[in-house]
C-alpha positions, 0 to 999 in steps of 0.5 A, a space after each residue: 024757258 028753262 036755262 041750261 049751263 054748259 061747262 066751258 071752262 075748257 075753252 081756250 085749251 089748244 086743241 084740247 079734244 074736250 075743248 072742240 067737243 064743247 065748242 063745236 057742241 055748243 055752236 050747232 045748238 045755236 043753230 037749232 031753232 027753235 030751240 026749247 032751252 036757253 043754253 049758255 056756256 061758262 068760260 073764262 071770259 067770266 072766270 078769267 083767272 081760272 087757267 083750263 087744267 089749274 087745281 084751283 080750277 078744279 077745285 072751283 068746278 067741284 065745290 064752288 060752281 052751285 052758288 054760280 048756278 044759283 045765283 042765275 038761276 039755271 035748271 040743267 047743268 051739262 059737265 063736257 068733261 067729268 067734274 059734277 059739283 058737290 051736293 047739287 040740287 039741279 038735274 046734272 048731265 056729265 060727258 066722259 070721254 074715255 077711261 084711259 086713266 083707269 086702264 092706262 095710267 102709265 099713258 097719263 100725267 100723275 095729276 090726271 090720274 089722281 083728278 079723275 080718281 077723285 072725282 069719277 066714281 062721285 060724278 057717276 053716282 050723281 049724274 042724272 044721266 051720262 053721255 058717252 062718246 061712243 059704246 067702247 067708253 060705255 062698256 069701260 064704264 059698265 065695266 069699272 063701276 056697278 052702276 044702271 045701263 039705262 043711265 048711260 046714252 050714247 052720242 058720237 060727235 061729229 066731224 066738221 064740214 070744213 075737212 073736205 078734199 083741197 089742194 093748195 100748194 101755198 100752205 104746202 109751202 107754208 109747212 114745207 111738206 114733201 110731195 109723198 108723205 104719210 100723215 099723223 095728225 093728234 097730240 104727241 102724247 105717249 097713248 098715241 103710239 108715235 114711237 112704234 110708229 116712228 120704229 116701223 116708218 125706220 123700218 120701212 125706209 131702211 127696207 126701201 119698201 116706201 119711199 114716202 116721208 112721215 109728217 106729224 102734226 100736233 102740238 107736244 104732250 106728255 112724254 113727247 120727248 121719246 118720240 124725238 130720241 127716237 126720231 134722233 136714234 134712228 137718223 130720221 130727222 130728214 125722213 120726219 117732218 114735225 110741223 106743230 100745231 097747225 090752225 083748223 083752217 090749214 088741215 084740210 089741205 094736210 089731210 088732203 096731200 097725204 097719201 095715207 092717214 096713220 092712227 096707231 093709238 094704243 087707246 081712244 075713247 073716240 077719235 076724231 082724225 081718222 074721221 076727218 082724213 077720211 072726209 078729205 079722201 084719204 085711206 086710213 090705217 088705225 089702231 085695232 084697239 079702243 074705240 076706233 075699230 068701232 067709229 072707222 070700221 071697215 073703212 080702214 086697215 086695222 093693226 096691232 099697235 103694239 106690233 111694229 111689224 104689223 104696223 110697217 106691213 099695214 102702211 106698205 099695204 095701203 100704199 101700194 095695193 090700189 083696189 084697196 086703197 080706193 075702196 077704203 077711200 070710197 068707204 070712208 068719204 061714206 062712213 063719215 056721213 054718220 058723225 054730224 055736229 048737228 045730230 049730236 047737238 039734237 041727241 044731247 037736247 033729246 037728253 036735256 029734255 029726258 032729264 027734266 022729264 024724270 
């Protein structure tokens, strides 16, 4: 039986998108029987001194991982992010989640931009097959790099089945959730466009167009301070609740009890939270940029993420137009059925088989 190694050094990074993707994919692969390959994951239990975003880890992956693979006789290497070790002698697959560091470097840490530019071109050239999480990312890759389109496979991630309509007043009390609220879930960082969301929300509150509060759920990321400054500047501390990081088991309740989910990102390579909200029966408002329109389709209401008035209008419309709300909820529950980890795992295993046959 051939052996496949998935690089899981991101595992343990709280709420990391790559970590979530890797963990869900690996767990689902283990459920597939009979499994044609022995799939193992390299995590920090093996290399507990390598931090998930450290320079040491990057150097290890790029220059030294091949010795680990040779020692353990792996036949294929899959990197769920963007690094493939130098001069590999076995087939390689890489998953590229987005190219935000190339198209929106101002929204990323300088360190991330440096690493990405340093390794990405070589990774794309050397990988046998590239998996992307959306057609949007596929088009971005073809726009930036001169490569054969036939080398790219689009495999959509799935949505965890724990996300379904569920009301729990104890969880609501635990996080001090208001009775009526609009919800955002995700890392508080520049690309999520939360400062403009706060400004749009402020406009609605000041003009007395809505009587909801805004709940922001997620850990702080890069440039999160600008969001806190906007909340303070406009005197919104009584109107906006920041819960911080919330464990997965509580998220379905927080989604389900919201009247509206908003996700006005400047750019997403995929974006799982809107689908989680749909699965919980909540209407969804998204940005009309990046992959969000591809993923959510007509099951969402789309707005210009750069236009505060458009964001505000979209929020008000989805809160007040009952016919539209019911339609988007219905379409959302149907839309989300397309995205399962079982399907993603099977399609990824098909990629492995394809690589072995090259």
